[in-house]
C-alpha positions as CSV (number, residue, x, y, z in Angstrom):
1,X,-0.1,0.0,0.0
2,X,2.8,2.4,0.9
3,X,4.7,1.7,-2.1
4,X,1.4,2.4,-4.4
5,X,1.0,5.7,-2.3
6,X,4.7,6.6,-3.4
7,X,4.0,5.8,-7.0
8,X,0.7,7.9,-6.9
9,X,2.6,10.9,-5.4
10,X,5.4,10.6,-7.7
11,X,3.1,10.7,-10.7
12,X,1.1,13.5,-9.1
13,X,4.4,15.5,-8.5
14,X,5.5,14.8,-12.2
15,X,2.3,16.1,-13.4
16,X,2.5,19.2,-11.2
17,X,6.0,19.9,-12.4
18,X,5.2,19.7,-15.9
19,X,2.2,21.8,-15.6
20,X,4.2,24.2,-13.7
21,X,6.9,24.2,-16.2
22,X,4.5,24.8,-18.9
23,X,3.0,27.8,-17.2
24,X,6.5,29.3,-16.4
25,X,7.5,28.8,-19.9
26,X,4.4,30.5,-21.2
27,X,4.8,33.3,-18.8
28,X,8.4,33.8,-20.1
29,X,7.4,33.5,-23.8
30,X,4.8,36.1,-23.1
31,X,7.2,38.4,-21.4
32,X,9.6,37.9,-24.4
33,X,6.7,39.2,-26.8
34,X,6.1,42.1,-24.6
35,X,9.8,43.0,-24.3
36,X,9.9,43.0,-28.1
37,X,7.6,45.7,-28.1
38,X,4.1,44.2,-28.2
39,X,2.9,46.0,-25.1
40,X,-1.0,46.4,-24.7
41,X,-2.4,49.6,-23.9
42,X,-5.7,50.8,-22.8
43,X,-8.4,48.2,-23.8
44,X,-6.6,46.9,-26.8
45,X,-7.2,43.1,-27.4
46,X,-3.9,41.9,-26.3
47,X,-1.6,40.1,-28.8
48,X,-1.2,37.3,-26.1
49,X,-4.4,35.8,-27.7
50,X,-1.8,35.0,-29.9
51,X,-2.7,33.3,-33.2
52,X,-5.3,35.6,-34.5
53,X,-6.9,38.5,-33.0
54,X,-10.8,37.7,-32.5
55,X,-11.8,40.1,-35.4
56,X,-12.3,37.4,-37.9
57,X,-15.1,34.7,-38.6
58,X,-14.7,31.8,-41.1
59,X,-16.9,31.6,-44.1
60,X,-17.1,28.9,-46.9
61,X,-14.8,31.2,-49.0
62,X,-12.3,31.8,-46.2
63,X,-11.7,34.2,-43.3
64,X,-13.6,37.6,-43.1
65,X,-13.4,40.4,-41.0
66,X,-16.6,40.3,-38.5
67,X,-19.2,43.0,-39.4
68,X,-20.1,45.8,-37.2
69,X,-16.7,45.7,-35.4
70,X,-15.1,48.3,-33.5
71,X,-12.0,47.2,-31.6
72,X,-8.4,47.9,-30.9
73,X,-5.6,45.2,-31.6
74,X,-2.0,45.2,-31.0
75,X,-0.6,44.3,-34.3
76,X,2.5,42.1,-34.7
77,X,3.6,43.4,-37.9
78,X,4.0,47.1,-36.7
79,X,3.9,46.5,-33.0
80,X,1.2,49.3,-32.7
81,X,-2.2,49.4,-31.1
82,X,-4.6,50.0,-34.1
83,X,-8.4,50.6,-34.1
84,X,-10.2,48.2,-36.4
85,X,-13.8,49.2,-37.4
86,X,-15.9,47.4,-40.0
87,X,-19.2,48.1,-41.6
88,X,-22.3,46.2,-42.7
89,X,-20.5,44.4,-45.3
90,X,-17.4,43.6,-42.9
91,X,-15.2,46.1,-44.8
92,X,-12.7,48.1,-42.9
93,X,-14.3,51.7,-42.5
94,X,-17.4,53.4,-41.9
95,X,-21.0,52.4,-42.5
96,X,-21.7,52.8,-46.4
97,X,-24.7,54.8,-47.1
98,X,-26.9,54.5,-50.1
99,X,-25.2,55.7,-53.1
100,X,-25.8,59.3,-53.9
101,X,-26.4,60.7,-57.4
102,X,-23.3,61.7,-58.9
103,X,-21.2,59.9,-56.4
104,X,-18.3,58.0,-57.8
105,X,-17.3,54.7,-55.7
106,X,-13.9,52.9,-55.9
107,X,-13.7,49.2,-54.4
108,X,-10.2,48.2,-53.3
109,X,-9.8,44.5,-53.4
110,X,-6.5,42.7,-52.2
111,X,-4.7,41.0,-49.1
112,X,-3.2,42.5,-46.1
113,X,-1.3,45.0,-47.9
114,X,-4.8,46.6,-48.7
115,X,-6.4,45.9,-45.5
116,X,-3.2,47.4,-43.7
117,X,-4.7,46.5,-40.3
118,X,-1.1,47.2,-39.0
119,X,-1.7,51.0,-39.6
120,X,-4.4,53.4,-38.5
121,X,-7.4,53.5,-40.9
122,X,-6.4,56.9,-42.2
123,X,-2.9,55.6,-42.9
124,X,-4.1,52.9,-45.4
125,X,-3.5,53.4,-49.0
126,X,-7.3,53.2,-49.8
127,X,-7.9,56.1,-47.3
128,X,-5.3,58.1,-48.5
129,X,-6.2,57.6,-52.0
130,X,-9.7,58.9,-51.3
131,X,-8.3,62.0,-49.8
132,X,-6.2,62.7,-52.7
133,X,-9.0,62.2,-55.2
134,X,-11.6,64.2,-53.1
135,X,-8.9,67.1,-52.9
136,X,-9.6,67.1,-56.8
137,X,-13.1,68.4,-56.0
138,X,-14.7,65.0,-56.5
139,X,-17.7,63.5,-55.0
140,X,-15.8,60.1,-54.3
141,X,-15.2,57.3,-51.9
142,X,-12.9,54.4,-51.7
143,X,-14.0,51.4,-50.0
144,X,-11.4,49.1,-48.3
145,X,-12.5,45.6,-49.0
146,X,-9.0,44.2,-48.4
147,X,-8.7,40.7,-46.5
148,X,-5.6,39.4,-44.8
149,X,-4.4,36.3,-46.8
150,X,-6.7,36.8,-49.5
151,X,-5.7,35.4,-52.8
152,X,-7.2,36.3,-56.4
153,X,-9.8,33.8,-55.9
154,X,-10.8,35.2,-52.4
155,X,-10.8,38.5,-53.8
156,X,-13.3,37.3,-56.5
157,X,-15.4,35.7,-53.9
158,X,-15.6,38.9,-51.7
159,X,-16.5,40.7,-54.8
160,X,-19.4,38.6,-55.7
161,X,-20.4,38.0,-52.0
162,X,-20.8,41.6,-51.0
163,X,-18.4,44.1,-52.9
164,X,-20.7,44.2,-56.1
165,X,-23.5,45.4,-53.7
166,X,-21.6,48.7,-52.7
167,X,-22.2,49.7,-56.3
168,X,-18.5,50.5,-57.4
169,X,-17.8,52.4,-60.5
170,X,-14.2,51.3,-60.4
171,X,-12.7,48.0,-58.8
172,X,-8.9,47.9,-58.0
173,X,-7.7,44.4,-57.7
174,X,-4.4,44.9,-55.6
175,X,-2.4,41.9,-56.5
176,X,0.7,40.6,-54.6
177,X,3.2,38.1,-55.8
178,X,1.8,35.2,-53.8
179,X,-1.9,35.7,-55.1
180,X,-1.9,32.3,-57.0
181,X,-1.7,30.5,-53.7
182,X,-4.9,29.8,-51.9
183,X,-4.9,31.1,-48.3
184,X,-4.0,28.4,-45.8
185,X,-7.3,27.9,-44.0
186,X,-6.2,27.6,-40.5
187,X,-9.1,27.4,-38.0
188,X,-9.6,30.5,-35.7
189,X,-7.8,29.6,-32.2
190,X,-9.7,28.2,-29.5
191,X,-8.8,27.0,-26.0
192,X,-5.0,26.5,-25.5
193,X,-4.1,27.6,-28.9
194,X,-6.1,30.9,-28.4
195,X,-3.8,31.9,-25.2
196,X,-0.9,29.9,-25.0
197,X,2.4,31.4,-26.4
198,X,4.1,27.9,-26.3
199,X,1.1,26.4,-28.2
200,X,1.5,29.1,-30.6
201,X,5.3,28.5,-31.1
202,X,4.7,24.8,-31.6
203,X,2.0,25.6,-34.3
204,X,4.1,28.3,-36.0
205,X,7.2,25.8,-36.1
206,X,5.0,23.1,-37.6
207,X,3.6,25.5,-40.3
208,X,7.2,27.0,-41.0
209,X,8.3,23.2,-41.6
210,X,5.4,22.7,-43.9
211,X,6.2,25.8,-45.9
212,X,9.8,25.0,-46.2
213,X,9.0,21.4,-47.4
214,X,6.3,22.9,-49.9
215,X,9.0,25.6,-51.1
216,X,11.6,22.9,-51.7
217,X,8.9,20.6,-53.8
218,X,7.7,23.6,-55.8
219,X,11.5,24.6,-56.5
220,X,12.0,21.3,-57.6
221,X,8.9,20.9,-59.9
222,X,9.4,24.4,-61.7
223,X,13.1,25.8,-61.4
224,X,14.7,23.1,-63.4
225,X,17.9,23.3,-61.0
226,X,19.0,22.5,-57.6
227,X,17.8,24.2,-54.6
228,X,20.1,26.8,-53.5
229,X,21.6,26.0,-50.1
230,X,24.0,28.9,-49.6
231,X,25.2,29.8,-47.0
232,X,24.7,33.6,-47.6
233,X,25.3,36.4,-45.3
234,X,22.3,38.3,-43.9
235,X,21.2,40.9,-46.4
236,X,23.5,39.4,-49.2
237,X,20.6,39.4,-51.6
238,X,21.0,43.1,-51.9
239,X,24.1,42.9,-54.0
240,X,24.4,39.1,-54.6
241,X,22.1,37.6,-57.4
242,X,22.8,34.2,-56.2
243,X,21.6,35.0,-52.6
244,X,18.6,36.8,-54.3
245,X,17.8,33.5,-55.9
246,X,18.1,31.8,-52.7
247,X,15.5,34.2,-51.1
248,X,13.0,33.5,-54.0
249,X,13.7,29.6,-53.5
250,X,12.8,29.9,-49.8
251,X,9.8,31.8,-50.7
252,X,8.7,29.3,-53.5
253,X,5.7,28.3,-51.6
254,X,4.6,31.9,-51.2
255,X,5.8,35.1,-53.2
256,X,8.5,33.2,-54.9
257,X,6.2,31.1,-57.0
258,X,5.6,34.4,-59.0
259,X,9.0,33.6,-60.7
260,X,7.4,30.8,-62.6
261,X,4.7,31.3,-65.4
262,X,2.6,28.6,-63.7
263,X,1.6,31.2,-61.0
264,X,0.4,33.7,-63.5
265,X,-1.5,30.8,-65.4
266,X,-3.2,29.9,-62.0
267,X,-4.3,33.5,-61.4
268,X,-5.7,34.1,-64.9
269,X,-9.0,32.2,-64.7
270,X,-10.1,34.1,-61.5
271,X,-9.0,37.5,-63.1
272,X,-11.0,36.6,-66.1
273,X,-14.2,36.0,-64.2
274,X,-13.8,39.1,-62.3
275,X,-13.1,41.1,-65.6
276,X,-16.3,39.4,-67.1
277,X,-18.4,40.2,-63.8
278,X,-17.3,44.0,-63.9
279,X,-18.0,44.3,-67.6
280,X,-21.6,43.2,-67.2
281,X,-22.1,45.5,-64.5
282,X,-20.5,48.3,-66.2
283,X,-17.6,48.6,-63.8
284,X,-13.9,49.6,-64.7
285,X,-11.5,46.9,-63.4
286,X,-7.8,48.0,-62.9
287,X,-5.0,45.9,-61.6
288,X,-2.2,47.2,-59.5
289,X,0.7,44.8,-58.7
290,X,2.7,45.3,-55.6
291,X,6.3,44.0,-55.3
292,X,8.3,42.2,-52.8
293,X,10.7,44.5,-50.8
294,X,13.6,42.4,-52.0
295,X,13.0,43.7,-55.5
296,X,12.6,47.1,-54.3
297,X,15.7,47.2,-52.2
298,X,18.1,45.0,-54.3
299,X,20.9,47.0,-56.0
300,X,20.0,45.3,-59.3
301,X,16.6,44.8,-61.0
302,X,14.9,41.4,-61.1
303,X,11.5,42.1,-62.6
304,X,10.9,38.5,-63.7
305,X,7.1,38.4,-62.0
306,X,6.4,41.9,-63.4
307,X,7.2,40.7,-66.9
308,X,4.8,37.7,-66.7
309,X,2.2,40.3,-65.1
310,X,2.7,42.6,-68.3
311,X,2.1,39.9,-70.7
312,X,-1.0,38.5,-69.1
313,X,-2.7,42.0,-68.6
314,X,-1.5,42.9,-72.2
315,X,-3.4,39.5,-73.6
316,X,-6.3,40.4,-71.3
317,X,-6.4,44.0,-72.3
318,X,-6.8,45.2,-68.7
319,X,-5.4,48.5,-67.3
320,X,-2.6,48.0,-64.9
321,X,-0.1,49.6,-62.7
322,X,3.3,48.1,-61.9
323,X,4.6,49.6,-58.7
324,X,8.0,48.3,-58.8
325,X,9.7,51.1,-60.8
326,X,8.3,53.9,-58.7
327,X,9.0,52.0,-55.4
328,X,12.6,51.5,-56.4
329,X,13.1,55.2,-57.2
330,X,11.5,56.2,-54.0
331,X,13.3,53.8,-51.9
332,X,16.7,54.6,-53.5
333,X,15.8,58.4,-52.9
334,X,14.9,58.4,-49.2
335,X,17.2,55.5,-48.4
336,X,14.9,53.8,-45.9
337,X,12.3,50.9,-46.3
338,X,8.9,51.6,-47.3
339,X,7.5,48.5,-45.6
340,X,7.8,46.9,-42.1
341,X,8.7,43.6,-43.6
342,X,8.8,41.9,-47.0
343,X,5.5,43.5,-48.3
344,X,3.5,45.4,-45.6
345,X,3.7,49.0,-46.0
346,X,4.6,51.8,-43.6
347,X,2.3,54.8,-43.4
348,X,4.9,56.5,-45.7
349,X,4.9,53.7,-48.1
350,X,1.0,53.6,-48.2
351,X,1.0,57.5,-48.7
352,X,3.5,57.1,-51.8
353,X,1.3,54.3,-53.3
354,X,-1.7,56.4,-52.8
355,X,-0.1,59.1,-54.8
356,X,0.8,56.7,-57.7
357,X,-2.5,54.9,-57.8
358,X,-4.3,58.5,-57.9
359,X,-2.3,59.7,-60.9
360,X,-2.9,56.3,-62.6
361,X,-6.8,56.5,-61.8
362,X,-7.3,60.2,-62.6
363,X,-7.9,59.7,-66.5
364,X,-10.7,56.9,-65.8
365,X,-12.7,59.3,-63.3
366,X,-14.5,61.1,-66.1
367,X,-15.7,58.0,-67.8
368,X,-15.5,55.0,-65.4
369,X,-17.2,52.5,-67.5
370,X,-14.4,52.8,-70.2
371,X,-12.6,49.5,-71.3
372,X,-9.6,51.2,-72.9
373,X,-6.4,49.8,-71.9
374,X,-4.3,52.0,-69.8
375,X,-0.8,51.2,-68.8
376,X,1.3,52.8,-66.0
377,X,2.7,56.2,-66.9
378,X,5.2,55.9,-64.1
379,X,7.7,53.7,-65.6
């Protein structure tokens, strides 16, 4: 009997020790997050609810922002506390009123670059675009229908589900180089995954391993050469073309896929559907291509995806704006990054994009239903 009690006590002690170690480890990881600058203020939803702020809902077509939302989140990209409000359509911004006579509406589709949940609402490129075009004396509104992780397919679904009901005159499809990839449908976190830093780390590690395996397989399928192993010094891609190619290879399951024609062939059917829908509704569809920051900040030009993009837009007879040339000029003039990471724009980067998109759009604003092909005049 005494031996049995010792075994029970030993097992209980081990279990208590494991729980205590997990709790202490979790506290340490949370402290590390806060020490890195993700510090909650006021009533912001703390990023210690780690994997996804509770602002999204699942839908058959992917994640969507919740409707009628008004909350603060501490975004991990910028480290800032940001207010997120949504309207009756689940789009970021104020309620959308019935369209007034003579009012011009622009619907901005895209992913997290368009949504810009890591900046204040008025710092996003759609809001800054609206301010610039209103300053021209137009009765105009720009509706931000961006969604984190949205591919072309998901942007098409957003347009058909709700975007079309905002009665846009112009639709901007904001493409990024990973838009051939369907979003990874990760369920919204519940229980331990919602609050535990260690659980989040384990989940992130599994996802990174999966992405790495996918990148290697995709490179093997499309590159026709061995996977570049390196080693390369940090930042070597800025001056070394082999190191740049290694960056592309590591991202082959994401934005690096755009270096292969197959990615553009995957995007085209959804863009064709979007174009057909817009034509039937008398809406002008324009496409804006955002580059990856490695392209912007390298000392040499690698515009392989942009050449695929230009060929596809020419065949589809769609107005388009390639942001790589003006972003490279701006970066080398001001000598500081326009993004927080590889793609998510700072308020300054958003302001510059708004200026370039405004310049590109102005010829369309007098006759929004035109289908005449327009190329960027910013090259």
